[in-house]
DSSP file (Angstrom, degrees, kcal/mol; ACC not computed):
  #  RESIDUE AA STRUCTURE BP1 BP2  ACC     N-H-->O    O-->H-N    N-H-->O    O-->H-N    TCO  KAPPA ALPHA  PHI   PSI    X-CA   Y-CA   Z-CA
    1    1 A M              0   0    0      0, 0.0     2,-0.1     0, 0.0     0, 0.0   0.000 360.0 360.0 360.0 131.5  100.4   46.7  113.6
    2    2 A Y     >  -     0   0    0      1,-0.1     4,-1.3     4,-0.0     3,-0.5  -0.482 360.0-114.7 -82.5 157.7  103.4   47.4  111.5
    3    3 A A  H  > S+     0   0    0      1,-0.2     4,-1.8     2,-0.2     5,-0.1   0.854 118.3  58.6 -59.2 -34.7  106.9   47.5  112.9
    4    4 A T  H  > S+     0   0    0      1,-0.2     4,-2.5     2,-0.2    -1,-0.2   0.848  98.8  58.5 -65.5 -32.1  107.0   51.2  112.0
    5    5 A D  H  > S+     0   0    0     -3,-0.5     4,-2.5     2,-0.2    -1,-0.2   0.908 105.2  49.6 -62.5 -40.4  103.9   51.8  114.2
    6    6 A R  H  X S+     0   0    0     -4,-1.3     4,-2.4     2,-0.2    -1,-0.2   0.906 111.2  49.3 -64.4 -40.9  105.9   50.5  117.2
    7    7 A G  H  X S+     0   0    0     -4,-1.8     4,-2.3     2,-0.2    -2,-0.2   0.899 111.4  48.5 -64.8 -40.5  108.8   52.8  116.4
    8    8 A I  H  X S+     0   0    0     -4,-2.5     4,-2.3     2,-0.2    -2,-0.2   0.906 111.3  50.5 -66.3 -41.4  106.5   55.7  116.0
    9    9 A E  H  X S+     0   0    0     -4,-2.5     4,-2.4     2,-0.2    -2,-0.2   0.909 110.3  49.7 -62.5 -41.8  104.8   54.9  119.3
   10   10 A E  H  X S+     0   0    0     -4,-2.4     4,-2.8     2,-0.2     5,-0.3   0.917 109.0  52.8 -63.0 -42.6  108.1   54.6  121.1
   11   11 A L  H  X S+     0   0    0     -4,-2.3     4,-2.9     1,-0.2     5,-0.2   0.930 111.2  46.2 -57.2 -47.0  109.2   58.0  119.6
   12   12 A L  H  X S+     0   0    0     -4,-2.3     4,-1.6     1,-0.2    -1,-0.2   0.898 113.7  48.7 -64.3 -40.7  106.0   59.6  121.0
   13   13 A E  H  < S+     0   0    0     -4,-2.4    -2,-0.2     2,-0.2    -1,-0.2   0.916 121.0  34.7 -65.3 -43.3  106.4   57.9  124.4
   14   14 A R  H  < S+     0   0    0     -4,-2.8    -2,-0.2    -5,-0.2    -1,-0.2   0.848 137.9  15.6 -82.0 -35.2  110.1   59.0  124.8
   15   15 A R  H >< S+     0   0    0     -4,-2.9     3,-1.7    -5,-0.3    -3,-0.2   0.256  84.6 116.6-125.9  10.5  110.1   62.4  123.0
   16   16 A G  T 3< S+     0   0    0     -4,-1.6    -3,-0.1     1,-0.3    -1,-0.1   0.721  79.1  49.6 -59.3 -25.7  106.4   63.4  122.8
   17   17 A E  T 3  S+     0   0    0     -4,-0.1    -1,-0.3    -5,-0.1     2,-0.1   0.582  95.6  92.0 -89.5 -10.7  106.8   66.4  125.0
   18   18 A E  S <  S-     0   0    0     -3,-1.7     2,-0.3     1,-0.0    -3,-0.1  -0.437  70.6-131.0 -83.5 155.8  109.8   67.8  123.2
   19   19 A T        -     0   0    0     -2,-0.1     2,-0.5     2,-0.0    -2,-0.1  -0.745  20.7-145.1 -98.4 157.5  109.8   70.3  120.3
   20   20 A L        -     0   0    0     -2,-0.3     2,-0.3     4,-0.0     0, 0.0  -0.983   1.3-147.8-131.3 124.7  111.9   69.5  117.2
   21   21 A A     >  -     0   0    0     -2,-0.5     4,-2.2     1,-0.1     3,-0.3  -0.710  21.0-128.5 -89.1 141.7  113.7   71.9  115.0
   22   22 A V  H  > S+     0   0    0     -2,-0.3     4,-2.8     1,-0.2     5,-0.2   0.892 107.4  54.7 -58.3 -43.5  114.0   71.1  111.3
   23   23 A P  H  > S+     0   0    0      0, 0.0     4,-2.1     0, 0.0    -1,-0.2   0.899 109.4  48.4 -59.6 -37.3  117.8   71.5  111.2
   24   24 A M  H  > S+     0   0    0     -3,-0.3     4,-2.4     2,-0.2    -2,-0.2   0.910 111.2  50.0 -67.5 -41.0  118.2   69.0  114.1
   25   25 A L  H  X S+     0   0    0     -4,-2.2     4,-2.5     2,-0.2     5,-0.2   0.925 110.9  49.3 -61.4 -45.1  115.9   66.5  112.3
   26   26 A A  H  X S+     0   0    0     -4,-2.8     4,-2.3     1,-0.2    -1,-0.2   0.893 110.8  50.5 -61.9 -40.2  117.8   66.9  109.1
   27   27 A E  H  X S+     0   0    0     -4,-2.1     4,-2.3    -5,-0.2    -1,-0.2   0.913 111.4  47.2 -64.2 -43.3  121.1   66.3  111.0
   28   28 A R  H  X S+     0   0    0     -4,-2.4     4,-2.2     2,-0.2    -2,-0.2   0.884 111.9  50.7 -66.2 -38.7  119.8   63.2  112.7
   29   29 A M  H  X S+     0   0    0     -4,-2.5     4,-2.2     2,-0.2    -2,-0.2   0.908 111.0  48.5 -66.6 -40.7  118.4   61.8  109.4
   30   30 A S  H  X S+     0   0    0     -4,-2.3     4,-2.2     2,-0.2    -2,-0.2   0.911 111.1  50.3 -63.7 -42.5  121.8   62.4  107.7
   31   31 A A  H  X S+     0   0    0     -4,-2.3     4,-1.8     1,-0.2    -2,-0.2   0.892 109.3  52.2 -62.9 -39.3  123.6   60.7  110.6
   32   32 A F  H  X S+     0   0    0     -4,-2.2     4,-2.3     1,-0.2    -2,-0.2   0.928 109.8  47.7 -62.2 -45.3  121.2   57.8  110.3
   33   33 A V  H  < S+     0   0    0     -4,-2.2    -1,-0.2     1,-0.2    -2,-0.2   0.870 108.0  56.0 -65.2 -36.2  121.9   57.4  106.6
   34   34 A D  H  < S+     0   0    0     -4,-2.2    -1,-0.2     1,-0.2    -2,-0.2   0.897 115.7  37.8 -60.3 -39.3  125.6   57.6  107.2
   35   35 A E  H  < S+     0   0    0     -4,-1.8    -2,-0.2     1,-0.2    -1,-0.2   0.769 131.1  29.1 -81.2 -27.8  125.3   54.7  109.7
   36   36 A H    ><  +     0   0    0     -4,-2.3     3,-2.3    -5,-0.2    -1,-0.2  -0.595  64.3 169.4-134.4  70.4  122.7   52.8  107.6
   37   37 A P  G >  S+     0   0    0      0, 0.0     3,-1.7     0, 0.0     4,-0.3   0.715  71.7  73.8 -61.1 -19.6  123.2   53.6  103.9
   38   38 A E  G 3  S+     0   0    0      1,-0.3     3,-0.2     2,-0.1     4,-0.2   0.686  95.5  52.6 -67.0 -15.2  120.8   50.8  102.9
   39   39 A F  G <> S+     0   0    0     -3,-2.3     4,-2.5     1,-0.2    -1,-0.3   0.242  75.0 109.0-101.2  11.5  118.0   53.0  104.1
   40   40 A E  H <> S+     0   0    0     -3,-1.7     4,-2.5     1,-0.2     5,-0.2   0.897  78.0  49.0 -56.2 -44.9  119.0   56.1  102.1
   41   41 A T  H  > S+     0   0    0     -4,-0.3     4,-2.4    -3,-0.2    -1,-0.2   0.925 112.4  47.6 -63.8 -45.1  116.1   55.8   99.7
   42   42 A A  H  > S+     0   0    0      2,-0.2     4,-2.3     1,-0.2    -1,-0.2   0.910 113.7  47.1 -63.4 -42.4  113.5   55.5  102.4
   43   43 A V  H  X S+     0   0    0     -4,-2.5     4,-2.8     2,-0.2    -1,-0.2   0.900 111.3  51.9 -66.6 -40.2  115.0   58.4  104.4
   44   44 A E  H  X S+     0   0    0     -4,-2.5     4,-2.3    -5,-0.3    -2,-0.2   0.913 110.6  48.1 -61.2 -43.1  115.1   60.5  101.2
   45   45 A R  H  X S+     0   0    0     -4,-2.4     4,-2.4     2,-0.2    -2,-0.2   0.907 112.4  48.6 -64.9 -41.5  111.4   59.7  100.5
   46   46 A L  H  X S+     0   0    0     -4,-2.3     4,-2.7     2,-0.2     5,-0.2   0.928 111.2  49.9 -63.9 -44.3  110.5   60.6  104.1
   47   47 A A  H  X S+     0   0    0     -4,-2.8     4,-1.9     1,-0.2    -2,-0.2   0.910 112.0  48.0 -60.5 -43.1  112.4   63.9  103.9
   48   48 A T  H  X S+     0   0    0     -4,-2.3     4,-1.3     2,-0.2    -1,-0.2   0.913 111.6  50.4 -63.9 -42.8  110.7   64.8  100.6
   49   49 A Y  H  < S+     0   0    0     -4,-2.4     3,-0.4     1,-0.2    -2,-0.2   0.922 113.1  45.4 -60.8 -45.7  107.3   63.9  102.0
   50   50 A L  H  < S+     0   0    0     -4,-2.7    -1,-0.2     1,-0.2    -2,-0.2   0.805 110.1  55.8 -68.8 -29.4  107.9   66.1  105.1
   51   51 A A  H  < S+     0   0    0     -4,-1.9    -1,-0.2    -5,-0.2    -2,-0.2   0.760  90.8  90.0 -75.4 -25.5  109.3   69.0  103.0
   52   52 A R  S  < S-     0   0    0     -4,-1.3     2,-0.1    -3,-0.4     5,-0.0  -0.434  80.9-115.1 -79.0 146.6  106.2   69.3  100.8
   53   53 A D    >   -     0   0    0     -2,-0.1     3,-1.5     1,-0.1     4,-0.5  -0.397  31.8-108.5 -69.9 153.3  103.3   71.5  101.6
   54   54 A D  G >  S+     0   0    0      1,-0.3     3,-1.1     2,-0.2     4,-0.2   0.821 120.0  60.5 -54.9 -32.4  100.0   69.8  102.3
   55   55 A D  G >  S+     0   0    0      1,-0.2     3,-1.0     2,-0.2    -1,-0.3   0.798  96.4  60.7 -65.8 -28.3   98.8   71.1   99.0
   56   56 A D  G <  S+     0   0    0     -3,-1.5    -1,-0.2     1,-0.2    -2,-0.2   0.636  89.5  72.2 -73.1 -13.8  101.5   69.2   97.2
   57   57 A L  G <         0   0    0     -3,-1.1    -1,-0.2    -4,-0.5    -2,-0.2   0.591 360.0 360.0 -81.2 -10.1  100.2   65.8   98.5
   58   58 A D    <         0   0    0     -3,-1.0    -1,-0.2    -4,-0.2    -2,-0.1   0.484 360.0 360.0 -69.6 360.0   97.1   65.8   96.2
């Protein structure tokens, strides 16, 4: 199990019943990068991945 798997599991356990609006997610991701600029590239890649349509992933 990767450390990210534990984080994803915790997210599901704590917030699994909530709905999430894209603007709120973008705001939280920006705030995270402001606090942890060393993760800017990873957050940017995740944002790009989430933004793309499933057809773009081929």
